[in-house]
C-alpha positions, 0 to 999 in steps of 0.5 A: 151831488144832484138835488131837486126841490121836494114837493110840500106834500112829500115833505109833510108825509116824510116828517110825519113818518119820522116823527111817529117812529115808523118802520120802513116797509119792505121794498118789492122788486120791480122793473120799468122800461123806457121805450125809444124810437127815432124822432119821426120828424127826421131830426137827429135824436129820439123820443121816449114814450111816457104816460100820465098816471090816472088820479086814482092811481099811486102817484097820480098826475105824475108822468112815468114809464111802463112798469110794475112789480115782479110777479111769481110767474116771472120766475118760470123756467119753462121759457124760450130765451135769447140774448144774455143767459140769466147768469150773465144778467145776474152779473150785470144786475147784481142778482143771482140768476133766478131773480135776474131772469124774473126781473128781465121777464117782469120788464118784458111782461109789464111793457106788453100788459101796460102798453101792448108792446111785445119784446119777443120773436119766432126766432132768436133773431126776429121780433113779432110785428103788429100785436094790436089785433083782437086775438093778441088783445085777448091774450094780453087781457088773460095775462093781466087777469092772471088767467095765463102766465107770460111763459105760457103765452110765449110758448103757446105762440111759439115765441122766444123772449128777446132779452137782448132787446132790453138794456139795463140802465139804473136801479132806484129804491123808493125812499124809506118813508113811503108806504109802498116801496119798490126796488126798481130796475130801469131798462131801455128798449127800442120800439120794435118795427111794426108795433105801437104802444097804446093805452090799454092798461086803464092806468093812464089818462094821457100818453105821449112820445117826447124828446127827453130834452123837451120833457125836461123843459116842460117839467122845468116850466111846470106844465108836467110833473115827474118823480125824481127817478123819471126826471133824472133818467130823462136827464141822463138820456138827454145826454145821448145825441142819438139812438146809437149812443144809447147802448154805448152809454148803457154799457158804461153804467152800473145798473146794480148800484141802488139809488135812493133820494134822501130828503134834506134842507138846503142852505136857503131853507128849502126842502130838497131831495139829494142824490150822491 
């Protein structure tokens, strides 16, 4: 069993929720992506891209990965697609083909909207290069403002969604006492050559590439803060010695099994989240 100390603010909120007999809000389907790259110093291992949510955002001050809710347009069927078929994705994610496709599309769309990385190419075997130019930025803003859809953007650009660049990792469901709840699928992806993530969403006040073990050390030292799903996912990734080990580890996981931190009290009296 995994356990970790629960912040007092969350404990107080949870106690009010149960004391007042509230009903849990429904959870919304969502996707998040861990972008990985080789360690630029040449050392063995890899780095992951994280950003700190601005104070005005939900979970402000916490470091997280790019992601967000599934959008109705993510179910668009007029989409060039490479990699596993939606039905195969459904088998892996524990979903029907349609919702599985929407989750994969949401992952690719959100990572483009939030950090300007596009997991698509002109053919099933290629990936676009630099997408930071003015025309690309115009397309990204149109997508964020919902003046166009992700399928429309790809079609207009003559691109194919590279679903094979995404590897499913885990599934986290927000605890029932939170007012906004998500059923979030975590994916990992290697940063495409020639692309670079950047803060274009306005939702972050700091971004960084960091080795998973170094991020965990900073959390332990209290210099950065992360919610349990982020922290545990980085702990799992830290067990991979290099990028070649990540797909092997991903293939052995069950990304359809929902994980939900539960709040309890440890023998020493501290409030802790537990996860079986």
